[in-house]
C-alpha positions in Angstrom: 164.8 -59.1 177.4 162.9 -60.8 180.5 164.8 -63.7 183.2 163.5 -66.1 181.8 164.2 -65.4 177.7 167.5 -65.1 179.1 167.8 -68.2 181.0 166.6 -69.8 177.5 169.2 -67.6 176.0 172.4 -69.1 177.7 170.5 -73.1 177.8 170.5 -73.1 173.7 173.7 -71.1 173.8 175.2 -73.9 176.0 176.7 -71.7 178.7 176.4 -71.4 182.7 174.8 -68.7 184.4 173.6 -67.7 187.7 170.2 -66.3 187.9 170.7 -63.6 191.0 166.8 -62.9 192.9 166.3 -60.0 195.4 165.0 -62.4 198.0 163.7 -60.1 201.4 164.1 -55.9 201.5 163.5 -54.1 204.5 163.4 -50.3 204.1 164.4 -48.6 201.3 165.7 -50.4 198.4 166.3 -49.6 195.1 164.1 -52.8 193.6 161.2 -54.5 195.5 161.8 -58.7 196.1 161.8 -60.5 193.2 163.2 -58.9 191.2 165.7 -60.5 189.0 169.2 -60.3 187.3 171.0 -63.3 185.0 174.2 -63.2 184.7 176.3 -64.8 182.1 180.4 -65.1 181.6 180.3 -61.8 179.4 176.6 -60.7 179.5 173.9 -59.3 181.6 170.2 -58.8 181.3 167.7 -57.5 183.9 168.7 -55.5 187.1 168.5 -55.7 191.0 169.1 -51.8 191.4 172.9 -51.3 190.1 175.0 -49.5 192.2 176.9 -51.7 194.8 174.9 -54.5 194.6 174.2 -55.6 191.1 178.1 -54.7 190.8 179.1 -56.8 194.0 176.6 -59.5 192.9 177.5 -59.4 189.4 181.3 -60.3 190.6 180.3 -62.5 192.9 178.2 -64.3 189.5 181.1 -64.8 188.0 183.2 -66.5 190.8 180.2 -68.7 190.6 181.0 -69.5 186.8 184.1 -69.7 187.2 183.2 -72.8 190.0 183.2 -76.5 189.6 180.3 -77.4 191.6 178.8 -73.8 192.9 176.1 -74.1 195.8 173.3 -71.5 196.1 174.5 -68.4 198.0 172.8 -65.8 199.8 174.5 -61.8 200.0 173.2 -59.3 203.0 173.5 -55.6 201.8 173.0 -52.8 204.2 172.2 -49.6 202.4 173.9 -46.5 204.4 176.8 -44.6 204.5 177.8 -46.3 207.3 179.4 -49.1 205.1 182.4 -49.4 203.3 181.2 -51.0 200.2 183.8 -52.3 197.2 181.2 -50.6 194.2 180.5 -47.3 196.1 178.2 -45.7 198.4 174.3 -47.1 198.6 172.4 -45.0 200.9 168.4 -45.9 200.3 168.3 -46.6 204.1 167.0 -50.1 203.7 168.4 -53.6 204.1 168.6 -56.3 201.3 169.3 -59.8 200.9 170.7 -61.6 197.4 169.8 -64.9 196.6 172.5 -66.3 193.6 171.4 -69.4 192.2 173.8 -71.5 189.3 172.3 -71.9 186.1 175.3 -75.2 184.5 174.9 -76.8 181.1 172.4 -79.3 181.2 173.9 -82.7 180.2 173.2 -83.9 177.1 173.1 -87.3 175.8 172.9 -89.1 172.2 170.8 -92.0 171.5 171.8 -93.8 168.5 168.8 -96.3 167.5 165.4 -96.3 168.6 164.7 -100.0 168.2 163.0 -101.4 171.7 166.0 -100.5 174.7 166.6 -97.2 172.6 162.4 -96.0 172.9 162.6 -97.2 176.1 165.8 -95.5 177.5 164.0 -92.6 176.3 161.2 -92.7 178.0 163.6 -92.5 181.3 166.0 -89.9 180.5 163.1 -87.8 179.1 161.8 -87.3 182.5 166.0 -85.6 183.1 167.0 -81.6 182.6 169.2 -82.3 179.8 169.6 -82.6 175.8 168.2 -85.8 174.2 169.6 -86.3 170.8 167.6 -89.5 169.2 169.1 -90.4 166.0 168.3 -93.8 163.7 168.6 -94.5 160.1 165.0 -95.7 160.0 161.7 -93.3 160.1 159.4 -95.3 160.8 160.5 -95.7 164.4 160.7 -91.6 164.7 157.0 -90.6 163.3 155.2 -88.9 165.9 153.2 -91.4 166.9 156.0 -93.7 168.2 157.3 -90.7 170.2 154.4 -89.8 171.6 155.1 -91.2 174.4 157.6 -88.6 174.8 155.5 -85.5 174.7 155.5 -84.7 178.2 159.7 -84.9 178.3 161.5 -82.9 180.8 164.5 -82.8 178.6 164.8 -80.7 175.4 163.7 -84.0 172.2 166.0 -83.1 169.3 165.1 -86.0 166.7 167.6 -86.7 164.0 166.5 -88.7 160.7 169.8 -89.9 158.9 168.9 -92.7 156.3 172.2 -93.2 154.7 175.1 -91.5 157.3 174.0 -91.2 161.0 177.9 -90.9 162.2 177.7 -87.7 160.6 175.6 -86.4 163.4 178.4 -87.0 165.6 179.8 -83.1 164.3 176.3 -81.9 165.0 176.4 -83.3 169.1 176.9 -80.7 171.3 180.3 -81.0 173.6 180.4 -83.8 176.1 177.6 -85.3 174.8 177.5 -89.1 176.0 177.1 -91.3 173.3 175.1 -94.6 173.6 175.5 -96.6 170.6 172.3 -99.0 170.7 171.2 -99.4 166.6 169.3 -102.2 165.0 172.4 -102.8 162.7 176.5 -104.4 164.3 178.1 -103.2 161.0 175.9 -99.6 161.4 177.2 -99.6 165.2 180.6 -100.3 164.1 180.9 -97.7 162.4 179.6 -95.4 164.7 182.5 -96.5 166.6 184.7 -95.7 164.9 183.4 -92.5 164.3 182.8 -91.6 167.4 186.4 -92.5 168.4 187.5 -89.9 166.3 185.7 -87.1 167.4 187.0 -85.5 170.4 184.7 -83.5 171.6 182.4 -85.9 173.1 181.0 -87.3 176.6 181.5 -91.2 177.6 180.3 -93.5 174.7 178.6 -97.0 175.6 177.8 -99.5 173.0 175.1 -102.5 173.7 175.7 -105.7 173.2 177.9 -108.9 173.9 181.0 -109.6 174.7 181.6 -111.5 171.5 180.4 -108.3 169.7 183.0 -106.6 171.3 185.4 -109.0 170.7 184.5 -108.6 166.9 184.5 -104.8 167.1 187.7 -104.5 168.7 189.8 -106.7 166.0 188.0 -104.1 162.9 188.4 -101.2 164.7 192.7 -101.9 165.6 193.1 -103.3 162.4 191.3 -101.5 160.1 190.2 -98.4 161.9 193.6 -98.3 163.2 192.7 -96.9 166.9 195.1 -98.5 170.0 194.3 -99.5 172.7 193.8 -95.6 174.6 191.2 -95.1 172.2 189.9 -98.5 172.6 189.4 -97.8 176.4 186.8 -95.3 175.6 184.2 -97.2 174.5 182.2 -98.7 177.6 180.9 -101.8 176.9 178.5 -104.0 177.9 176.6 -100.7 179.0 174.2 -100.6 182.0 174.5 -102.0 185.6 176.1 -105.1 185.4 174.3 -106.8 188.5 170.5 -105.9 186.4 171.0 -109.2 184.0 167.1 -108.8 182.8 166.9 -108.7 179.4 163.6 -107.3 179.0 163.8 -103.9 177.3 162.8 -102.0 179.7 164.8 -103.7 182.7 167.8 -102.7 180.3 166.9 -98.9 179.6 166.0 -98.6 183.7 169.9 -100.1 184.1 171.4 -97.8 181.5 170.2 -95.1 182.9 170.9 -95.5 186.2 174.2 -96.0 184.5 174.6 -92.9 182.9 173.0 -90.9 185.7 176.1 -92.1 188.1 177.9 -91.0 185.5 176.5 -87.6 185.6 177.5 -87.5 189.4 180.7 -88.4 189.1 181.6 -86.4 185.7 181.4 -82.7 185.5 181.3 -81.3 183.0 181.1 -77.4 181.7 181.6 -76.4 177.9 184.5 -73.3 177.1 181.4 -70.8 175.9 179.9 -70.6 172.1 181.2 -74.7 172.6 176.7 -75.9 171.5 175.8 -78.2 168.8 174.8 -76.8 165.2 171.2 -75.8 164.4 170.9 -78.5 161.7 168.4 -81.1 163.7 165.0 -82.5 161.6 162.1 -82.8 164.1 160.0 -86.2 162.7 
């Protein structure tokens, strides 16, 4: 498997990893500069030459995987029999520098409701390296023609058409997914809030709307849903930056996206191995 395919596999599994690259070589060494090794929690793909160099790199990569915010690292190796090595002697005679770069699990965002604001928000978030899920009960807002504005997305975009029960998608979402509820129907919004509060693996939950809307929702979620104050505290409403007060869809989208990106910076989330979404998305 190529290193590119290995990186793609880790992303699809929603597992963190480390890309190890032979950065520089002087003299004789097992591999030339540019050789790559991908290290996951339990597997590796590729090789930077074996022996002590590779074993030390794998050890350090696994320490980086376990760290919260690992920085890139450059490790130098002297390949001679006078150096005390952790995993045996390599006496090729040269020197090698190895670069280790973390491959974190990307953020995931689910937008329930791809109307005017939802589509503008998707256009902004699609420029980020994340998994973007777009969910709507209306097939006409999920047509290829309408979503062509996302054709050059950096994000991996997953489109879900759910004619009856959009809340069923919540269970399919990756662990830690940030959920934004902004459908065309307040009853649908309320049902999604209730279901989201019952779905423990989600990240933040945001609800678009006014203070009056939230008052009605709070009462319903408490009396009919049985949710307590601690649970209701998981829902942020209104969403977006309070200092941005414009009501145009694009303005609201900028505000919500900025608030979400700020959340990304303060709330690192690394799902456990194998805790990804099921492969049951429907492309429009």
